N, C-alpha and C positions, 0 to 999 in steps of 0.2 A: 670538211666532214661530209661523209657520204653514207646514207642509209639505203640498204638494198633489200628488196623482197624477192624471194625465190619464185621461179615459175610455178604455176599451179600444179603441174604434173610432177614436180620434184619433192622429195622428202627434205626435211630440214637437214638431215645428215648428208644427203647427196649435195645439197647446196653448200654446206660447210666444207665438205671435201673439195668441191670445185674451187671455192674461194682460196683455201689454204694451199692446195696441191697444184692448181692450174693457174689461178689468176695472180697470185702474189708475184711470181716472176715477171709478169708484165709491168707491175707497179714499181718494184724495187729498182728498176733501171731508169726511172724518170729523171731527167736532168734537173738538178737543183733540189731534189727531195732530201730533206734533212732528217725526218723521222716518219715512221709508218707504223700505225697500230691498227689491229683488227680486233673487234669484239664481236663474237658470235653469240647471238641470242639463244638462250637455253630455256627461257621462261619469262613470265611477266607477273608482277603483283597487281597490275591494273587491268590486264587483258589475258588472264590465264587460259591457255589453249587457243587463243586467237590473237597472238602477237602480231601487230601491224608491220613489223620489220623483222628480218632474219639476221641482219648483221649491220655493224657500223664500222666504217673505216675513218681513221684520222690521219691525214696527210699534212705534214708540216713543211712549209717553205719559208724562206727569209722574208718574202713580201708578196704582195698581189702580182707584181710584175713577174716574179719567178714562177708563181703558180700558173699564170696565163701562158708563159713561155713553155712550161712543161707540157701542158695539155695541148698546145698547138704544135708541138714538135712531132716528128714522125713516130717516136716511141709513145708519146701521149695519145696520138690518134689510134695507134695499134692497141693500146691498153683500153681505151674507150670502146673500140669496136669489139674487143674480146668480152668486155663486161656486158655490153648491150645484147649480146647473143645469149646471155645466161641469167637474166633477171627479168622480173615482170614489172617492177617499179623502182625508181631511183629518186632520191631527194638529196641534192647537193647544197650544202650550206657553207658559207664563209664565216668563221667565228674568230673571236679574240679570246685567247685563253687567259684565265686568271687562276694561278696556282695558289690554292688556299691551304696547302699542306701544313704550313707553319701554324695555322690556327688549330689544327688537330693536336700538335705538340703542346700548345698553350692550354689545352683543355677546353677550347672554345670560349674561354672567359674573356671579357673585355678588360682592358687595362684602364685605370683611372688616372 
C-alpha cells in the first residue's frame, strides 16, 4: 500500500491526472503484480480541505519475495523513479488483507 502527496505547486486534479494517465502504465507492467487499485482522495471527514494524502495505491503480490523482486527489477526501478519525480511525500506500507465482506451480508451480527 502506498500513500502519495502531490507536489505543493500541483492541484489535486493535476496530480490525479498524472497518476491515472501517466503513472499507471509504469506500474501495470511490474513482474508478479496480481492486482492494482488506486483510490484518489476527493475529501476527508477528519481533515476537510487539508487532506494529508492525495491518493492511495494497493499493489498485490503473491508474497514478500515477489514484491521485492518487482521493485528491484528494471521495470520496478523505472516506476519508482517516475513516481519520485511527481510527488512530495510517500508512505509505503506492507499490509495483510482481511476481507470482511461476508460480515456485511450477515448484517454484522454475531452468530451464537
